[in-house]
Residue, then its C-alpha position, 0 to 999 in steps of 0.5 A: m842472611p845465606r839463600a837457599p839454592q832451591a826454594h822449599t815450603a813449610g809442608g815439603l820440608a816437614e815431609q823430609l824431615g818426618l816432623s809434623l805440622r802446625g800452620d801453613r804447609e804452602r809457606p815458602v822457604s827460601g832461607a835460614a836465620p836466628l829468630d830475632k833476624a829472620g823474615p817471612e821467608d826464612l826458616s828458625f828454631l828453638a832450642n833454648p828456652r832462654y830465646r822463648q821471647q825472641l819466638l813470640e817476637t819473631a817475623a820467621g815464616v817457618v820455626i822449628v819448635a819441640p811440642q811444649v812449645a808449638e802452640a806459642s808459635p807464632a810462625t808456622a811450626l815445624v815440631a820436633e822431639n830434638p829441634y836442635a837435630a832438626w835445625a841440622r837437618a833442615l840445614e843439610c835439605l836448604f843447603p846441600e854440600p856441592r858434589p864436584e866432577p870426579g876426576i884427577h886433576h893433570s898435576v896429582v902426582l900418584g905413586t906405584d900401585a895406587e888405587v883410585a876409583e873412578d868416581a873420587r875426585l883428586e884436585a890439583n897437587v895432590v900427592v899420593g903414596a904407593g900403594t894407598r887406596i881411594e875408595a868410590g866418592a872419596w874427595i882430596e882437595a888442592g895441596s893434600v899428601v897421602g902416604a904410602d899404604c893408605v887408605v881413604g874410605a868411601e865417600s870421605r872428604v881430605g880438605p886442603n892441605v892434609t897430610l896423612y902419614s903412610g900406613t894411615e887407615l880412614g874409614k867412609r865419610v871421614r871428613l877431614h879439615s884443612g891443615v890436619v895431620l894423621g900418623a906423625d911420629g908419637f911423642g917418644l924419647a928415652p933418656e940416655d946420657g943425658a941427652y934424648r933417643k928418638i923412640p922409632q913409632v913404627g904403628r899407625v893411626v885408624i880413623e873409623d867411619d863418620v869422623e870428623i877432625g877440625a883444622n890444624s889438629s893432629v893425631d899422633r901414629a902408635a908407637l908399635e901398634e894403632t892410635r885410634v879414634g871411634r866411630g861417629t866421633k867429632i874432634d873440634n880445631l887445635v886439638q892434639i891426641g897423641h900416640n897410642c891413644r884410643i878415643g872411644a865411639h861418638c865423643i866430643l873433643s872441643g879446641q886445644a883439647g891435648i891428650s897425652g900418649s897410651t890413654e884410652i877415652g871411653e864412649h860417650c865421653t866430652l872434652a871441653g875447650q882445653t882440656g889436658v889429660a895426662g898419659h897411660l889413664h882412662i877416662p869411662p864412657g860418659t864421662t865430660l871434663t868441663a873447660k881447662a880441667g887437668v886430669i893426671s889421675e885414673i878417673r873411675e866413676p862416670g859423671v862431671y869432672s872440673g878443675f886442675p886437678h880434676q875433681p867432681h864438678g859438684e866439689w869443685r863449685r864448693s872449692l871456688a866458693g870457699l875461695r872467694q871467702l878467703r879474703g874476707l876470712r882474712e880481712r877478719l882474722q886481721a882484724l882480731e889479730r888487732a884485737v888481741k894486740g890491743n888487749p892482751e888480756g882478751g877483755d872487752t876493748 
């Protein structure tokens, strides 16, 4: 299990996290682990009630728990209304992200009139295009390409081998993982004489503050205006966002989700793994699409939707239940057919 670079105490963590404490304030904390693997100096947590038995049996020294189970904890308890979020903040305290020294590696290529803040960090083989601005505290890792007339906002981190095409704008504290591509041409084609003519994509991509985009995901540039990802949205690995899309604030897009061009996703929406949304549609705020849902028509009311084509989750579950009964119904129908053929008059057989 990972060991923290610096030792803490239960009381110190409680103060940093703004949590109440039940138990030994001086209990040392030097690592973090799941309930069933934690030791006396580990911090753990309980967020899912299904693991309550593990709480009763844990050897963890300190556990983050909800108020209603704090009394049941055999370990020193940090009491939080939202234990999972408190766990995330605790890990930030125990394992702070290393901040390397600012500077520009000798192999970096800077275009004409590119601006780089004094405390930014540009690692080996980074290429920065003409007229681009790298703001205070930004960190661009090895091998990434930032095209012309881009903005990398303050405290943003661009992972290795990321590509930002020209005109892309990142807000503050944006995190891009390895292989992300922002601003590649949207998939715009016009049929002509039995072939396809490419429609020039002359818009841009805007990523607002506090967005995180996972490895090998892509956001296409708009045909004319902008493709925009709203503040605080979190995007998993291998997600595709088409041209002219607008993703609202604080959305969750899970792995292999795909959104076709010119679709608008409202704020606080969740798209589970492998969901697909057709183009030119609107998803209202607060909507959840479950895994592998396929949206091919307008959704007018927020809710939970499943299946292909999408339908309200409750209806989808009833449909599945009906499908499971089909085999038995088919066998009963065949038995009735055999009975009728053996007795054409319909009497007892």
